DRENTORKOL-3810 file (N, C-alpha, C; in nm, 4 decimals):
REM DRENTORKOL-3810
@n.u->8.9642; n.v->0.7559; n.w->7.9096; ca.u->9.0961; ca.v->0.7219; ca.w->7.8726; c.u->9.0903; c.v->0.6336; c.w->7.7479
@n.u->9.1640; n.v->0.6760; n.w->7.6443; ca.u->9.1603; ca.v->0.5979; ca.w->7.5212; c.u->9.2956; c.v->0.5338; c.w->7.4970
@n.u->9.2902; n.v->0.4260; n.w->7.4336; ca.u->9.4107; ca.v->0.3499; ca.w->7.4051; c.u->9.4455; c.v->0.3643; c.w->7.2576
@n.u->9.5718; n.v->0.3557; n.w->7.2261; ca.u->9.6135; ca.v->0.3639; ca.w->7.0850; c.u->9.5608; c.v->0.2469; c.w->7.0042
@n.u->9.5448; n.v->0.1349; n.w->7.0630; ca.u->9.4974; ca.v->0.0163; ca.w->6.9916; c.u->9.3501; c.v->0.0277; c.w->6.9575
@n.u->9.2701; n.v->0.1030; n.w->7.0356; ca.u->9.1264; ca.v->0.1135; ca.w->7.0116; c.u->9.0881; c.v->0.2398; c.w->6.9371
@n.u->9.1817; n.v->0.3241; n.w->6.9008; ca.u->9.1513; ca.v->0.4511; ca.w->6.8335; c.u->9.1305; c.v->0.4257; c.w->6.6844
@n.u->9.0128; n.v->0.4633; n.w->6.6297; ca.u->8.9796; ca.v->0.4405; ca.w->6.4888; c.u->9.0087; c.v->0.5622; c.w->6.4011
@n.u->9.0582; n.v->0.6675; n.w->6.4556; ca.u->9.0822; ca.v->0.7876; ca.w->6.3753; c.u->9.1976; c.v->0.7694; c.w->6.2757
@n.u->9.2907; n.v->0.6843; n.w->6.2989; ca.u->9.4069; ca.v->0.6658; ca.w->6.2124; c.u->9.3871; c.v->0.5620; c.w->6.1043
@n.u->9.2680; n.v->0.5028; n.w->6.0911; ca.u->9.2448; ca.v->0.3968; ca.w->5.9933; c.u->9.2488; c.v->0.4508; c.w->5.8509
@n.u->9.1986; n.v->0.5694; n.w->5.8278; ca.u->9.1926; ca.v->0.6237; ca.w->5.6910; c.u->9.3175; c.v->0.7027; c.w->5.6533
@n.u->9.4163; n.v->0.7114; n.w->5.7375; ca.u->9.5338; ca.v->0.7924; ca.w->5.7112; c.u->9.6114; c.v->0.7490; c.w->5.5870
@n.u->9.6375; n.v->0.6231; n.w->5.5573; ca.u->9.7113; ca.v->0.5891; ca.w->5.4351; c.u->9.6395; c.v->0.6366; c.w->5.3080
@n.u->9.5090; n.v->0.6431; n.w->5.3108; ca.u->9.4347; ca.v->0.6865; ca.w->5.1923; c.u->9.4373; c.v->0.8380; c.w->5.1743
@n.u->9.4582; n.v->0.9118; n.w->5.2789; ca.u->9.4700; ca.v->1.0566; ca.w->5.2645; c.u->9.6112; c.v->1.0963; c.w->5.2198
@n.u->9.7090; n.v->1.0121; n.w->5.2354; ca.u->9.8451; ca.v->1.0397; ca.w->5.1880; c.u->9.8586; c.v->1.0212; c.w->5.0373
@n.u->9.7740; n.v->0.9405; n.w->4.9757; ca.u->9.7843; ca.v->0.9128; ca.w->4.8309; c.u->9.7671; c.v->1.0381; c.w->4.7446
@n.u->9.6693; n.v->1.1257; n.w->4.7687; ca.u->9.6621; ca.v->1.2472; ca.w->4.6867; c.u->9.7848; c.v->1.3368; c.w->4.7021
@n.u->9.8357; n.v->1.3480; n.w->4.8235; ca.u->9.9562; ca.v->1.4292; ca.w->4.8437; c.u->10.0756; c.v->1.3668; c.w->4.7723
@n.u->10.0884; n.v->1.2365; n.w->4.7773; ca.u->10.1961; ca.v->1.1672; ca.w->4.7076; c.u->10.1810; c.v->1.1826; c.w->4.5562
@n.u->10.0575; n.v->1.1782; n.w->4.5075; ca.u->10.0312; ca.v->1.1995; ca.w->4.3647; c.u->10.0722; c.v->1.3389; c.w->4.3200
@n.u->10.0425; n.v->1.4395; n.w->4.4013; ca.u->10.0832; ca.v->1.5763; ca.w->4.3680; c.u->10.2354; c.v->1.5901; c.w->4.3640
@n.u->10.3038; n.v->1.5245; n.w->4.4561; ca.u->10.4502; ca.v->1.5295; ca.w->4.4574; c.u->10.5056; c.v->1.4625; c.w->4.3318
@n.u->10.4517; n.v->1.3489; n.w->4.2927; ca.u->10.4979; ca.v->1.2782; ca.w->4.1728; c.u->10.4727; c.v->1.3630; c.w->4.0482
@n.u->10.3559; n.v->1.4244; n.w->4.0374; ca.u->10.3256; ca.v->1.5111; ca.w->3.9228; c.u->10.4222; c.v->1.6294; c.w->3.9196
@n.u->10.4522; n.v->1.6871; n.w->4.0344; ca.u->10.5468; ca.v->1.7978; ca.w->4.0410; c.u->10.6868; c.v->1.7576; c.w->3.9971
@n.u->10.7321; n.v->1.6406; n.w->4.0410; ca.u->10.8650; ca.v->1.5926; ca.w->4.0015; c.u->10.8693; c.v->1.5638; c.w->3.8516
@n.u->10.7642; n.v->1.5039; n.w->3.7983; ca.u->10.7594; ca.v->1.4766; ca.w->3.6541; c.u->10.7573; c.v->1.6055; c.w->3.5727
@n.u->10.6817; n.v->1.7036; n.w->3.6181; ca.u->10.6765; ca.v->1.8324; ca.w->3.5495; c.u->10.8126; c.v->1.9025; c.w->3.5537
@n.u->10.8791; n.v->1.8965; n.w->3.6670; ca.u->11.0136; ca.v->1.9540; ca.w->3.6781; c.u->11.1106; c.v->1.8837; c.w->3.5830
@n.u->11.1050; n.v->1.7527; n.w->3.5743; ca.u->11.1915; ca.v->1.6774; ca.w->3.4825; c.u->11.1650; c.v->1.7131; c.w->3.3377
@n.u->11.0372; n.v->1.7274; n.w->3.3010; ca.u->11.0024; ca.v->1.7667; ca.w->3.1640; c.u->11.0568; c.v->1.9054; c.w->3.1318
@n.u->11.0387; n.v->2.0006; n.w->3.2223; ca.u->11.0897; ca.v->2.1364; ca.w->3.1992; c.u->11.2419; c.v->2.1377; c.w->3.1897
@n.u->11.3068; n.v->2.0585; n.w->3.2706; ca.u->11.4525; ca.v->2.0500; ca.w->3.2664; c.u->11.4996; c.v->1.9929; c.w->3.1327
@n.u->11.4352; n.v->1.8877; n.w->3.0852; ca.u->11.4723; ca.v->1.8270; ca.w->2.9558; c.u->11.4440; c.v->1.9211; c.w->2.8398
@n.u->11.3309; n.v->1.9888; n.w->2.8411; ca.u->11.2992; ca.v->2.0788; ca.w->2.7302; c.u->11.3917; c.v->2.1998; c.w->2.7295
@n.u->11.4327; n.v->2.2475; n.w->2.8457; ca.u->11.5279; ca.v->2.3583; ca.w->2.8515; c.u->11.6632; c.v->2.3151; c.w->2.7963
@n.u->11.7095; n.v->2.1975; n.w->2.8312; ca.u->11.8365; ca.v->2.1475; ca.w->2.7798; c.u->11.8296; c.v->2.1278; c.w->2.6287
@n.u->11.7177; n.v->2.0772; n.w->2.5803; ca.u->11.7008; ca.v->2.0568; ca.w->2.4363; c.u->11.7043; c.v->2.1889; c.w->2.3606
@n.u->11.6374; n.v->2.2903; n.w->2.4129; ca.u->11.6388; ca.v->2.4220; ca.w->2.3483; c.u->11.7787; c.v->2.4823; c.w->2.3508
@n.u->11.8500; n.v->2.4650; n.w->2.4611; ca.u->11.9867; ca.v->2.5158; ca.w->2.4710; c.u->12.0779; c.v->2.4456; c.w->2.3714
@n.u->12.0660; n.v->2.3144; n.w->2.3594; ca.u->12.1499; ca.v->2.2391; ca.w->2.2662; c.u->12.1201; c.v->2.2789; c.w->2.1220
@n.u->11.9938; n.v->2.3034; n.w->2.0915; ca.u->11.9567; ca.v->2.3453; ca.w->1.9565; c.u->12.0146; c.v->2.4818; c.w->1.9230
@n.u->12.0048; n.v->2.5765; n.w->2.0155; ca.u->12.0596; ca.v->2.7105; ca.w->1.9928; c.u->12.2120; c.v->2.7071; c.w->1.9817
@n.u->12.2766; n.v->2.6245; n.w->2.0612; ca.u->12.4215; ca.v->2.6121; ca.w->2.0545; c.u->12.4631; c.v->2.5539; c.w->1.9203
@n.u->12.3902; n.v->2.4567; n.w->1.8723; ca.u->12.4198; ca.v->2.3973; ca.w->1.7419; c.u->12.4023; c.v->2.4998; c.w->1.6307
@n.u->12.2967; n.v->2.5792; n.w->1.6395; ca.u->12.2719; ca.v->2.6825; ca.w->1.5383; c.u->12.3819; c.v->2.7889; c.w->1.5413
@n.u->12.4258; n.v->2.8276; n.w->1.6596; ca.u->12.5333; ca.v->2.9264; ca.w->1.6717; c.u->12.6645; c.v->2.8717; c.w->1.6161
@n.u->12.6921; n.v->2.7443; n.w->1.6410; ca.u->12.8129; ca.v->2.6826; ca.w->1.5860; c.u->12.8078; c.v->2.6775; c.w->1.4337
@n.u->12.6907; n.v->2.6471; n.w->1.3782; ca.u->12.6759; ca.v->2.6435; ca.w->1.2325; c.u->12.6979; c.v->2.7822; c.w->1.1731
@n.u->12.6415; n.v->2.8856; n.w->1.2349; ca.u->12.6609; ca.v->3.0222; ca.w->1.1855; c.u->12.8086; c.v->3.0631; c.w->1.1934
@n.u->12.8759; n.v->3.0224; n.w->1.2993; ca.u->13.0174; ca.v->3.0536; ca.w->1.3125; c.u->13.0989; c.v->2.9819; c.w->1.2045
@n.u->13.0656; n.v->2.8556; n.w->1.1774; ca.u->13.1330; ca.v->2.7824; ca.w->1.0699; c.u->13.1092; c.v->2.8487; c.w->0.9346
@n.u->12.9868; n.v->2.8945; n.w->0.9103; ca.u->12.9554; ca.v->2.9603; ca.w->0.7832; c.u->13.0307; c.v->3.0922; c.w->0.7697
@n.u->13.0426; n.v->3.1673; n.w->0.8794; ca.u->13.1175; ca.v->3.2926; ca.w->0.8747; c.u->13.2639; c.v->3.2660; c.w->0.8432
@n.u->13.3227; n.v->3.1658; n.w->0.9076; ca.u->13.4614; ca.v->3.1301; ca.w->0.8822; c.u->13.4810; c.v->3.0866; c.w->0.7377
@n.u->13.3873; n.v->3.0086; n.w->0.6861; ca.u->13.3951; ca.v->2.9630; ca.w->0.5476; c.u->13.3817; c.v->3.0799; c.w->0.4497
@n.u->13.2912; n.v->3.1742; n.w->0.4781; ca.u->13.2721; ca.v->3.2903; ca.w->0.3908; c.u->13.3969; c.v->3.3786; c.w->0.3892
@n.u->13.4592; n.v->3.3973; n.w->0.5046; ca.u->13.5829; ca.v->3.4766; ca.w->0.5105; c.u->13.6940; c.v->3.4061; c.w->0.4329
@n.u->13.7004; n.v->3.2731; n.w->0.4437; ca.u->13.8022; ca.v->3.1976; ca.w->0.3698; c.u->13.7792; c.v->3.2068; c.w->0.2196
@n.u->13.6540; n.v->3.2021; n.w->0.1772; ca.u->13.6235; ca.v->3.2134; ca.w->0.0339; c.u->13.6561; c.v->3.3531; c.w->-0.0160
@n.u->13.6290; n.v->3.4556; n.w->0.0648; ca.u->13.6587; ca.v->3.5921; ca.w->0.0208; c.u->13.8085; c.v->3.6178; c.w->0.0111
@n.u->13.8898; n.v->3.5360; n.w->0.0761; ca.u->14.0344; ca.v->3.5496; ca.w->0.0667; c.u->14.0996; c.v->3.4458; c.w->-0.0222
@n.u->14.0196; n.v->3.3610; n.w->-0.0851; ca.u->14.0737; ca.v->3.2564; ca.w->-0.1724; c.u->14.1418; c.v->3.3191; c.w->-0.2934
@n.u->14.2635; n.v->3.2760; n.w->-0.3280; ca.u->14.3335; ca.v->3.3339; ca.w->-0.4431; c.u->14.2598; c.v->3.3155; c.w->-0.5758
@n.u->14.1683; n.v->3.2201; n.w->-0.5836; ca.u->14.0915; ca.v->3.2014; ca.w->-0.7060; c.u->13.9924; c.v->3.3150; c.w->-0.7286
@n.u->13.9590; n.v->3.3908; n.w->-0.6230; ca.u->13.8630; ca.v->3.5007; ca.w->-0.6344; c.u->13.9194; c.v->3.6353; c.w->-0.5910
@n.u->14.0097; n.v->3.6336; n.w->-0.4941; ca.u->14.0560; ca.v->3.7582; ca.w->-0.4325; c.u->14.1521; c.v->3.8336; c.w->-0.5232
@n.u->14.1587; n.v->3.9590; n.w->-0.4957; ca.u->14.2426; ca.v->4.0521; ca.w->-0.5706; c.u->14.3734; c.v->4.0725; c.w->-0.4955
@n.u->14.4845; n.v->4.0348; n.w->-0.5510; ca.u->14.6133; ca.v->4.0629; ca.w->-0.4911; c.u->14.6377; c.v->3.9993; c.w->-0.3562
@n.u->14.5750; n.v->3.8893; n.w->-0.3258; ca.u->14.5993; ca.v->3.8199; ca.w->-0.2005; c.u->14.5300; c.v->3.8790; c.w->-0.0799
@n.u->14.4495; n.v->3.9825; n.w->-0.0957; ca.u->14.3778; ca.v->4.0415; ca.w->0.0170; c.u->14.2477; c.v->3.9695; c.w->0.0453
@n.u->14.1937; n.v->3.9944; n.w->0.1618; ca.u->14.0651; ca.v->3.9352; ca.w->0.1990; c.u->13.9559; c.v->4.0402; c.w->0.1852
@n.u->13.8470; n.v->4.0036; n.w->0.1188; ca.u->13.7321; ca.v->4.0928; ca.w->0.1097; c.u->13.7256; c.v->4.1752; c.w->-0.0169
@n.u->13.8296; n.v->4.1725; n.w->-0.1001; ca.u->13.8257; ca.v->4.2439; ca.w->-0.2285; c.u->13.8366; c.v->4.1390; c.w->-0.3381
@n.u->13.7304; n.v->4.1239; n.w->-0.4149; ca.u->13.7219; ca.v->4.0214; ca.w->-0.5183; c.u->13.7436; c.v->4.0836; c.w->-0.6556
@n.u->13.7970; n.v->4.0050; n.w->-0.7474; ca.u->13.8245; ca.v->4.0500; ca.w->-0.8831; c.u->13.7109; c.v->4.0053; c.w->-0.9747
@n.u->13.6544; n.v->4.0995; n.w->-1.0508; ca.u->13.5407; ca.v->4.0687; ca.w->-1.1375; c.u->13.5789; c.v->3.9711; c.w->-1.2480
@n.u->13.7023; n.v->3.9796; n.w->-1.3003; ca.u->13.7436; ca.v->3.8855; ca.w->-1.4058; c.u->13.7518; c.v->3.7436; c.w->-1.3518
@n.u->13.8001; n.v->3.7283; n.w->-1.2294; ca.u->13.8038; ca.v->3.5957; ca.w->-1.1680; c.u->13.6629; c.v->3.5455; c.w->-1.1397
@n.u->13.5736; n.v->3.6360; n.w->-1.1052; ca.u->13.4340; ca.v->3.5964; ca.w->-1.0818; c.u->13.3673; c.v->3.5524; c.w->-1.2106
@n.u->13.4043; n.v->3.6148; n.w->-1.3244; ca.u->13.3510; ca.v->3.5700; ca.w->-1.4531; c.u->13.3957; c.v->3.4270; c.w->-1.4829
@n.u->13.5188; n.v->3.3925; n.w->-1.4490; ca.u->13.5663; ca.v->3.2553; ca.w->-1.4669; c.u->13.4953; c.v->3.1603; c.w->-1.3715
@n.u->13.4596; n.v->3.2091; n.w->-1.2549; ca.u->13.3860; ca.v->3.1285; ca.w->-1.1576; c.u->13.2506; c.v->3.0896; c.w->-1.2133
@n.u->13.1826; n.v->3.1848; n.w->-1.2779; ca.u->13.0509; ca.v->3.1568; ca.w->-1.3340; c.u->13.0598; c.v->3.0644; c.w->-1.4539
@n.u->13.1759; n.v->3.0595; n.w->-1.5200; ca.u->13.1913; ca.v->2.9765; ca.w->-1.6390; c.u->13.1984; c.v->2.8282; c.w->-1.6062
@n.u->13.2114; n.v->2.7927; n.w->-1.4811; ca.u->13.2064; ca.v->2.6503; ca.w->-1.4478; c.u->13.3206; c.v->2.6025; c.w->-1.3605
@n.u->13.3988; n.v->2.6902; n.w->-1.3062; ca.u->13.5064; ca.v->2.6499; ca.w->-1.2157; c.u->13.4430; c.v->2.5905; c.w->-1.0894
@n.u->13.4838; n.v->2.4710; n.w->-1.0549; ca.u->13.4230; ca.v->2.4024; ca.w->-0.9409; c.u->13.5165; c.v->2.4061; c.w->-0.8206
@n.u->13.5484; n.v->2.5252; n.w->-0.7736; ca.u->13.6431; ca.v->2.5381; ca.w->-0.6640; c.u->13.5776; c.v->2.5232; c.w->-0.5269
@n.u->13.4449; n.v->2.5161; n.w->-0.5212; ca.u->13.3754; ca.v->2.5064; ca.w->-0.3922; c.u->13.3828; c.v->2.3678; c.w->-0.3293
@n.u->13.4381; n.v->2.2710; n.w->-0.3995; ca.u->13.4465; ca.v->2.1350; ca.w->-0.3444; c.u->13.5337; c.v->2.1278; c.w->-0.2189
@n.u->13.6294; n.v->2.2174; n.w->-0.2081; ca.u->13.7186; ca.v->2.2123; ca.w->-0.0917; c.u->13.6578; c.v->2.2786; c.w->0.0314
@n.u->13.5416; n.v->2.3387; n.w->0.0182; ca.u->13.4756; ca.v->2.4040; ca.w->0.1313; c.u->13.3570; c.v->2.3206; c.w->0.1775
@n.u->13.3296; n.v->2.3269; n.w->0.3053; ca.u->13.2158; ca.v->2.2552; ca.w->0.3625; c.u->13.2569; c.v->2.1217; c.w->0.4208
@n.u->13.1681; n.v->2.0656; n.w->0.4963; ca.u->13.1897; ca.v->1.9351; ca.w->0.5573; c.u->13.1548; c.v->1.8261; c.w->0.4577
@n.u->13.2042; n.v->1.7043; n.w->0.4793; ca.u->13.1628; ca.v->1.5940; ca.w->0.3920; c.u->13.0117; c.v->1.5732; c.w->0.4008
@n.u->12.9491; n.v->1.5605; n.w->0.2880; ca.u->12.8047; ca.v->1.5428; ca.w->0.2840; c.u->12.7266; c.v->1.6724; c.w->0.2715
@n.u->12.7963; n.v->1.7862; n.w->0.2639; ca.u->12.7285; ca.v->1.9146; ca.w->0.2483; c.u->12.7457; c.v->1.9651; c.w->0.1054
@n.u->12.6448; n.v->2.0348; n.w->0.0590; ca.u->12.6510; ca.v->2.1022; ca.w->-0.0691; c.u->12.6641; c.v->2.2511; c.w->-0.0428
@n.u->12.7597; n.v->2.3145; n.w->-0.1091; ca.u->12.7882; ca.v->2.4557; ca.w->-0.0879; c.u->12.7578; c.v->2.5325; c.w->-0.2153
@n.u->12.6865; n.v->2.6432; n.w->-0.2022; ca.u->12.6579; ca.v->2.7323; ca.w->-0.3150; c.u->12.7020; c.v->2.8732; c.w->-0.2776
@n.u->12.7446; n.v->2.9481; n.w->-0.3776; ca.u->12.7984; ca.v->3.0817; ca.w->-0.3562; c.u->12.7313; c.v->3.1778; c.w->-0.4520
@n.u->12.6940; n.v->3.2936; n.w->-0.4004; ca.u->12.6363; ca.v->3.3993; ca.w->-0.4841; c.u->12.6990; c.v->3.5318; c.w->-0.4437
@n.u->12.7491; n.v->3.6036; n.w->-0.5431; ca.u->12.8080; ca.v->3.7348; ca.w->-0.5199; c.u->12.7285; c.v->3.8339; c.w->-0.6028
@n.u->12.6724; n.v->3.9339; n.w->-0.5363; ca.u->12.5909; ca.v->4.0325; ca.w->-0.6071; c.u->12.6455; c.v->4.1722; c.w->-0.5816
@n.u->12.6551; n.v->4.2486; n.w->-0.6913; ca.u->12.7064; ca.v->4.3850; ca.w->-0.6858; c.u->12.6281; c.v->4.4689; c.w->-0.7846
@n.u->12.5546; n.v->4.5657; n.w->-0.7360; ca.u->12.4920; ca.v->4.6679; ca.w->-0.8202; c.u->12.4256; c.v->4.6106; c.w->-0.9462
@n.u->12.3421; n.v->4.5109; n.w->-0.9294; ca.u->12.2699; ca.v->4.4528; ca.w->-1.0427; c.u->12.3412; c.v->4.3369; c.w->-1.1088
@n.u->12.4689; n.v->4.3203; n.w->-1.0884; ca.u->12.5423; ca.v->4.2065; ca.w->-1.1427; c.u->12.5431; c.v->4.0950; c.w->-1.0398
@n.u->12.5432; n.v->3.9710; n.w->-1.0918; ca.u->12.5382; ca.v->3.8571; ca.w->-1.0017; c.u->12.6234; c.v->3.7432; c.w->-1.0566
@n.u->12.7054; n.v->3.6869; n.w->-0.9698; ca.u->12.7854; ca.v->3.5710; ca.w->-1.0045; c.u->12.7471; c.v->3.4579; c.w->-0.9103
@n.u->12.7292; n.v->3.3383; n.w->-0.9646; ca.u->12.6907; ca.v->3.2235; ca.w->-0.8821; c.u->12.7809; c.v->3.1047; c.w->-0.9132
@n.u->12.7938; n.v->3.0202; n.w->-0.8151; ca.u->12.8663; ca.v->2.8946; ca.w->-0.8321; c.u->12.7994; c.v->2.7913; c.w->-0.7432
@n.u->12.7723; n.v->2.6758; n.w->-0.7989; ca.u->12.7063; ca.v->2.5699; ca.w->-0.7238; c.u->12.5567; c.v->2.5950; c.w->-0.7135
@n.u->12.4864; n.v->2.4903; n.w->-0.6775; ca.u->12.3417; ca.v->2.5026; ca.w->-0.6590; c.u->12.2990; c.v->2.4154; c.w->-0.5421
@n.u->12.1978; n.v->2.4619; n.w->-0.4734; ca.u->12.1448; ca.v->2.3928; ca.w->-0.3566; c.u->11.9951; c.v->2.3777; c.w->-0.3765
@n.u->11.9459; n.v->2.2545; n.w->-0.3598; ca.u->11.8026; ca.v->2.2301; ca.w->-0.3755; c.u->11.7221; c.v->2.2885; c.w->-0.2605
@n.u->11.7664; n.v->2.2641; n.w->-0.1407; ca.u->11.6986; ca.v->2.3141; ca.w->-0.0209; c.u->11.8031; c.v->2.3758; c.w->0.0709
@n.u->11.7843; n.v->2.5014; n.w->0.1011; ca.u->11.8823; ca.v->2.5732; ca.w->0.1836; c.u->11.8664; c.v->2.5348; c.w->0.3298
@n.u->11.9740; n.v->2.4911; n.w->0.3908; ca.u->11.9714; ca.v->2.4604; ca.w->0.5332; c.u->12.0124; c.v->2.5823; c.w->0.6140
@n.u->12.1153; n.v->2.6510; n.w->0.5654; ca.u->12.1640; ca.v->2.7697; ca.w->0.6363; c.u->12.2385; c.v->2.8580; c.w->0.5376
@n.u->12.2398; n.v->2.9857; n.w->0.5671; ca.u->12.3102; ca.v->3.0793; ca.w->0.4810; c.u->12.3768; c.v->3.1879; c.w->0.5618
@n.u->12.4736; n.v->3.2535; n.w->0.4987; ca.u->12.5446; ca.v->3.3619; ca.w->0.5643; c.u->12.5843; c.v->3.4633; c.w->0.4581
@n.u->12.5650; n.v->3.5907; n.w->0.4874; ca.u->12.6023; ca.v->3.6981; ca.w->0.3951; c.u->12.7176; c.v->3.7772; c.w->0.4549
@n.u->12.8110; n.v->3.8123; n.w->0.3678; ca.u->12.9298; ca.v->3.8848; ca.w->0.4095; c.u->12.9507; c.v->4.0022; c.w->0.3141
@n.u->12.9701; n.v->4.1227; n.w->0.3657; ca.u->12.9965; ca.v->4.2351; ca.w->0.2759; c.u->13.1373; c.v->4.2239; c.w->0.2160
@n.u->13.1459; n.v->4.2442; n.w->0.0850; ca.u->13.2735; ca.v->4.2402; ca.w->0.0141; c.u->13.2791; c.v->4.3570; c.w->-0.0838
@n.u->13.3942; n.v->4.3768; n.w->-0.1402; ca.u->13.4115; ca.v->4.4752; ca.w->-0.2466; c.u->13.4544; c.v->4.4001; c.w->-0.3713
@n.u->13.4011; n.v->4.4416; n.w->-0.4855; ca.u->13.4360; ca.v->4.3791; ca.w->-0.6125; c.u->13.5056; c.v->4.4829; c.w->-0.6990
@n.u->13.6259; n.v->4.4501; n.w->-0.7410; ca.u->13.7048; ca.v->4.5387; ca.w->-0.8266; c.u->13.6685; c.v->4.5083; c.w->-0.9713
@n.u->13.6003; n.v->4.6037; n.w->-1.0355; ca.u->13.5587; ca.v->4.5855; ca.w->-1.1744; c.u->13.6730; c.v->4.6115; c.w->-1.2708
@n.u->13.7503; n.v->4.7140; n.w->-1.2432; ca.u->13.8704; ca.v->4.7444; ca.w->-1.3218; c.u->13.9663; c.v->4.8203; c.w->-1.2314
@n.u->14.0748; n.v->4.8730; n.w->-1.2871; ca.u->14.1754; ca.v->4.9394; ca.w->-1.2040; c.u->14.1227; c.v->5.0652; c.w->-1.1356
@n.u->14.0181; n.v->5.1260; n.w->-1.1903; ca.u->13.9693; ca.v->5.2525; ca.w->-1.1361; c.u->13.8388; c.v->5.2389; c.w->-1.0591
@n.u->13.7699; n.v->5.1266; n.w->-1.0695; ca.u->13.6360; ca.v->5.1169; ca.w->-1.0101; c.u->13.6229; c.v->4.9924; c.w->-0.9222
@n.u->13.5754; n.v->5.0168; n.w->-0.8018; ca.u->13.5526; ca.v->4.9100; ca.w->-0.7046; c.u->13.4165; c.v->4.9359; c.w->-0.6392
@n.u->13.3287; n.v->4.8357; n.w->-0.6385; ca.u->13.1937; ca.v->4.8524; ca.w->-0.5847; c.u->13.1712; c.v->4.7612; c.w->-0.4644
@n.u->13.0867; n.v->4.8068; n.w->-0.3751; ca.u->13.0492; ca.v->4.7263; ca.w->-0.2583; c.u->12.9438; c.v->4.6242; c.w->-0.2995
@n.u->12.9553; n.v->4.5057; n.w->-0.2439; ca.u->12.8605; ca.v->4.3997; ca.w->-0.2762; c.u->12.8440; c.v->4.3043; c.w->-0.1595
@n.u->12.7792; n.v->4.1919; n.w->-0.1891; ca.u->12.7493; ca.v->4.0934; ca.w->-0.0862; c.u->12.7866; c.v->3.9542; c.w->-0.1355
@n.u->12.8592; n.v->3.8820; n.w->-0.0532; ca.u->12.8898; ca.v->3.7412; ca.w->-0.0779; c.u->12.7946; c.v->3.6603; c.w->0.0086
@n.u->12.7125; n.v->3.5778; n.w->-0.0541; ca.u->12.6161; ca.v->3.4955; ca.w->0.0187; c.u->12.6555; c.v->3.3497; c.w->0.0030
@n.u->12.6721; n.v->3.2829; n.w->0.1142; ca.u->12.7105; ca.v->3.1426; ca.w->0.1169; c.u->12.5912; c.v->3.0618; c.w->0.1656
@n.u->12.5547; n.v->2.9588; n.w->0.0906; ca.u->12.4403; ca.v->2.8756; ca.w->0.1255; c.u->12.4887; c.v->2.7318; c.w->0.1357
@n.u->12.4521; n.v->2.6638; n.w->0.2448; ca.u->12.4957; ca.v->2.5276; ca.w->0.2695; c.u->12.3738; c.v->2.4416; c.w->0.2963
@n.u->12.3738; n.v->2.3211; n.w->0.2373; ca.u->12.2654; ca.v->2.2264; ca.w->0.2610; c.u->12.3254; c.v->2.0879; c.w->0.2854
@n.u->12.2580; n.v->2.0099; n.w->0.3653; ca.u->12.3015; ca.v->1.8728; ca.w->0.3903; c.u->12.2641; c.v->1.7859; c.w->0.2707
@n.u->12.3447; n.v->1.6862; n.w->0.2453; ca.u->12.3190; ca.v->1.5945; ca.w->0.1349; c.u->12.3861; c.v->1.6410; c.w->0.0079
@n.u->12.3837; n.v->1.5573; n.w->-0.0906; ca.u->12.4462; ca.v->1.5910; ca.w->-0.2175; c.u->12.5917; c.v->1.5511; c.w->-0.2194
@n.u->12.6635; n.v->1.6187; n.w->-0.3039; ca.u->12.8060; ca.v->1.5995; ca.w->-0.3234; c.u->12.8407; c.v->1.4638; c.w->-0.3669
END
């Protein structure tokens, strides 16, 4: 007959619980790290998607701007107005967030019109447009909007 007070088998029990407790702590820490890194990746992708959406909205607004558009329509640009744009018209100041530099490039069949300059491109967006060269000829082209932080 053995007594609980004289039994020596339970003396080492607290020391055998430490490795199991260590494994549980490592598992909880690993789960927390994975949870934080997943949230960080999600927030980064959401921010990038919001920036692309802002750039698309800005590009559509520029393609419909009366300083460039033909007859008040969106997506059809006038080549004569684009020539004035290249001559130094600084109409891009009203586009973009404060602290951003905006550059615009319109290319059609070997011709290219640019406005503004960006040292380092943060993000860009291309939008298909049509450029009316004269009353009889209209060509398909691309409006590329480039935005960078800083400047202005």
